[in-house]
C-alpha positions, 0 to 999 in steps of 0.5 A, spaced: 416 440 300 417 436 294 412 434 288 411 427 291 404 429 291 404 429 283 407 422 282 400 420 279 396 427 278 397 434 277 392 436 283 392 434 290 386 436 295 386 434 302 384 437 309 389 438 314 388 439 322 394 442 325 396 447 331 403 449 328 406 448 321 413 450 320 416 454 315 416 451 308 416 452 301 414 448 295 415 447 287 407 448 286 402 453 287 398 452 294 391 454 295 389 454 302 382 455 305 381 456 313 375 451 315 376 452 322 380 455 327 384 461 327 392 462 326 398 467 325 400 466 318 407 468 316 409 469 308 416 470 307 417 477 311 409 478 312 405 476 318 397 476 318 392 473 322 387 468 319 380 465 321 375 461 318 373 463 311 379 466 309 383 463 304 390 465 300 394 462 294 402 461 295 407 461 289 412 457 288 418 457 293 415 462 297 416 460 305 410 460 309 408 457 316 402 457 321 401 458 328 394 456 331 391 461 336 385 459 341 383 452 343 379 450 336 384 447 332 386 450 325 383 446 319 385 447 312 382 445 306 389 444 301 389 444 294 396 443 291 396 444 284 401 444 278 399 450 273 399 445 267 394 441 270 389 446 267 393 446 260 400 444 259 402 451 256 402 453 263 407 449 265 412 455 266 407 459 270 410 459 277 406 465 280 399 466 281 400 473 277 403 469 271 398 464 271 392 469 271 395 474 266 396 468 261 391 468 255 388 461 257 385 464 263 384 471 260 384 476 267 383 483 264 390 486 264 388 493 267 384 490 273 389 485 275 393 487 281 400 486 280 401 481 286 395 477 287 399 472 291 400 477 296 393 477 299 389 474 304 382 473 300 375 473 304 369 468 303 364 472 305 358 468 303 361 461 303 361 461 295 368 459 295 367 453 301 362 450 297 366 450 291 372 447 294 368 442 298 365 440 291 372 439 289 374 435 295 369 430 294 370 429 286 377 428 288 376 423 294 370 419 289 374 420 283 368 418 279 368 418 271 371 425 268 373 428 275 379 431 273 375 435 268 370 437 273 376 439 278 380 443 272 373 447 271 372 448 278 379 450 279 379 456 274 372 458 277 376 458 284 382 462 281 377 467 277 372 468 283 378 469 288 382 475 284 375 479 282 376 481 290 383 484 287 380 488 281 382 495 283 379 498 277 373 497 273 374 493 266 377 497 261 373 499 255 374 503 249 380 503 244 385 500 249 381 494 250 379 494 243 387 494 241 388 488 246 383 484 243 385 486 236 392 483 238 390 477 241 386 475 235 391 478 229 398 476 233 400 472 227 399 478 222 405 483 221 402 488 226 405 494 228 404 500 233 404 505 228 398 502 224 394 500 230 395 507 233 392 510 226 386 505 226 384 508 233 386 515 230 391 516 235 398 519 234 404 513 235 407 516 241 400 517 245 398 510 243 404 508 246 403 511 252 396 509 253 397 502 251 403 501 257 398 505 262 393 500 260 397 493 260 403 495 264 407 493 257 409 496 251 406 494 245 412 490 242 412 486 249 405 485 249 405 482 242 411 478 243 408 475 250 401 473 246 405 470 240 409 466 245 403 464 249 400 461 243 407 458 241 407 454 248 400 452 247 402 449 240 408 446 242 405 443 248 399 440 245 401 438 238 406 435 234 407 441 229 414 442 227 418 448 230 419 452 224 411 451 223 409 454 230 414 460 228 410 461 222 403 460 226 405 465 231 407 471 226 415 469 225 417 469 218 424 468 221 426 462 225 432 465 228 428 471 231 423 466 233 428 462 237 431 468 240 424 471 242 422 464 245 428 463 249 428 470 252 421 469 254 421 462 257 428 461 259 429 455 254 429 453 247 422 451 244 425 444 243 427 444 250 420 446 252 416 441 248 421 436 251 420 438 258 412 438 257 412 431 254 417 428 258 
């Protein structure tokens, strides 16, 4: 399946009614909600039954298929979208996990399951159906401001979905404060040793606790935060690359260029061109 749906928009909603859908992949994220019927859903090498009230999110380039069961036809609300529909800086987020961990969405690192796209969610109270039905109506009617409504609704849908996968209470204490400090002061010359002293920890103990909480080393977390902000600036402003580097905490342009390419797979100039065309 190609990006034909996104010739004019970066989101596409519709209702599909089919007994069987052959294995296929697509270069976008797909959120699918079962409105009627039952089926066997095959995702990559896994199979599981789906029924009314189930919903799931399929990553880029992940093969999946449906095989309807029973006499009632399978009816699915499909929401296909490119992550940069939410914000241009999300253009390279080709998995649900990357999208949710991005600071623009801000799901708590310590509570987010490592592979949220691997699960079938359940809409126990109809909240998700109401949200998606409202989005479908907005998309079909295309009243003034409908894209802004869809954007806000999509963020709500994603966050409400992943709440079901939170396997731990929201992180608190020193590590949560340290994460918040990095997100606020990423442009400053931060060091792990200084942050450890701020919370009265030894550097080795702080390093161990920080990685346990976030899944990343201090250096990797700081670099990721800086690169996310760099992507936002490159996508949404005309700020010169050398000034972008300075605004995200890099005094050495070559170091910024190397870090950006290592994390994003392309140069800042290429990223800006990719986003803006």
